[in-house]
C-alpha positions in Angstrom: 26.6 20.3 -38.3 23.5 21.6 -36.7 23.8 24.2 -34.0 20.4 23.4 -32.5 19.0 20.1 -31.4 16.3 18.7 -33.6 12.7 19.4 -32.4 12.0 15.8 -31.6 15.1 15.1 -29.4 14.5 18.0 -27.0 11.2 16.6 -25.9 12.5 13.1 -25.1 14.7 11.8 -22.3 12.5 12.3 -19.3 10.7 9.7 -17.3 9.1 9.8 -13.9 9.8 7.2 -11.1 7.0 4.7 -10.6 5.1 5.1 -7.3 5.5 1.5 -6.1 1.9 1.2 -5.1 0.0 -2.0 -4.2 -0.3 -4.7 -1.7 2.9 -5.4 0.3 1.6 -8.1 2.7 -1.0 -10.6 1.6 -3.7 -12.4 3.5 -2.3 -15.1 5.9 1.1 -13.5 6.2 2.5 -12.7 9.6 3.2 -9.0 10.3 4.8 -6.9 13.0 4.1 -3.4 14.3 4.7 -0.7 11.8 4.9 -2.8 8.7 3.2 -1.4 5.6 0.3 -3.6 4.3 -0.9 -1.5 1.3 0.2 1.6 -0.5 -2.7 3.2 -2.3 -4.1 6.3 -3.8 -7.5 6.9 -2.2 -9.1 4.6 0.3 -9.7 1.5 -1.9 -8.9 -0.7 1.0 -10.4 0.2 4.4 -8.6 -0.3 7.8 -10.1 -2.8 10.2 -9.0 -3.8 13.8 -5.3 -3.3 14.5 -4.7 -1.3 11.2 -4.3 2.4 10.8 -4.5 4.7 7.8 -1.8 7.3 7.1 -2.4 10.7 5.5 -1.4 9.3 2.1 -3.9 6.4 2.6 -1.2 3.9 3.3 -2.4 1.1 5.6 0.0 -0.1 8.3 -0.1 -2.5 11.3 -0.3 -1.4 14.9 -0.1 -4.9 16.3 1.8 -8.2 15.7 -0.3 -10.9 14.1 -1.7 -12.2 10.8 -3.2 -10.2 7.9 -6.8 -10.8 7.0 -8.6 -9.5 3.9 -12.4 -9.4 4.2 -15.1 -8.3 1.8 -17.8 -6.2 3.5 -21.0 -4.7 2.3 -21.0 -2.4 -0.7 -18.0 -4.3 -2.1 -15.4 -2.7 0.2 -12.4 -4.7 1.2 -11.4 -4.4 4.9 -7.9 -5.3 6.1 -7.5 -6.4 9.7 -4.9 -8.1 11.8 -5.7 -11.0 14.1 -3.2 -11.1 17.0 -1.7 -14.2 18.5 -2.4 -13.5 22.2 -1.6 -17.0 23.4 1.7 -15.8 25.0 0.0 -13.4 27.4 
């Protein structure tokens, strides 16, 4: 019997957790305050009206409404929320 592990087996057996990045709410979906819209690394998507950006570049809603994705100049995608203010 070997008293030491083989050189290949000691380097295996580790894996990191995935980061669960990506779009969480798509265009046209209804959203409430505090819901996460996009988790991202870097500011690939820019915040529009009623959307804030967190320190890790996560975009989240600050108003109830519907999510809108819009392409702007220089090929940036802006995410905004259109509120349903008919109840006021």
